N, C-alpha and C positions, 0 to 999 in steps of 0.2 A: 504494500500500500504506500510505501514511501515514494514510488514512482508516479503516483497520481498527481496531476497538475491541477491547481485551482483554476476553474474556468475564468477567463478574463471577463471583466465587466464591460457593459456597453459604454460606460464612462470612459473607457480607454480609446474609444473611436473618436476621431476628429470629425466634425460635421460641418457641412457648408452653411454659410450664413443664410438665415431664413428671411431676414428683413434687410433689404439692401437696395438703395436708390429707387425706392418706390414711395407711394403716398404716405405710408406709415412711417418710413424712415425720415421723410421730410417733416412730418408732425413731431417726431421725437427731437429732431434737430431744432425745430422752432421752440419747443419747450425748453431745451437746454440753453438756448440763446436768450430766453426771457430774463429781463433785468432783475427781477426779484428772486430768481433761483440762486441759491448759495451752495446747496449740496445736491448731488444726484446719487441715488443708490440703484445699481443694476444688479439683479440677482439672476445668475445664469449668463454670464458674459461670454461664455464659450471661448473661442480663440481670439476674440477682440475685434472681429469683423462684424458686419451687419449692424444690429442696433447699437452695439458699443461704439462703433465707428461714428454713427449718427450722433450719439451723446457727446463724443469728443468734438465733432465739428461744431455742434451747438455751443458747447462750453467755451470753445475757443472764440466764438463770436460774442459771447456774453461779456459785457464790460467789467463784471465783478469776478470773472474767472472762477466759476464754482468748482468745488472739489468733487471729483467723480470717484465714487467708491464702487468697485466692481467685485462681485463675488462669483467664483466658479469652483465647484466641488471636484471637477475632473482635473487631475494633476497634469496630464498631457495637454489639455486645452489651456489651463492656466499657464503652463510653461511657455506655450506658443504666444499667448497674449502678452506675457511679460518679458519676452526676449528683446523688446525694444523695436522690433520691425513693424509691429501692428499698431500699437498705441503710441501717442506722443508722450 
């Protein structure tokens, strides 16, 4: 039984962005750019593309530069998002 491998989790898979350059992404960006927004919390940031990218674009347009807090439970996705190539 020592040879049995633990099945990999679906969390180990990288997934393509689901919200990207569409109407919903533009709405997210607009909210992030809203002057009164000071903090943004995104749960399920994945690899940092899609909705996370829209939050970043909006936050960068916001004169108050809100703090973007991104949470991702998948270690491979988190590593990709934080390697510096996806997020600012």
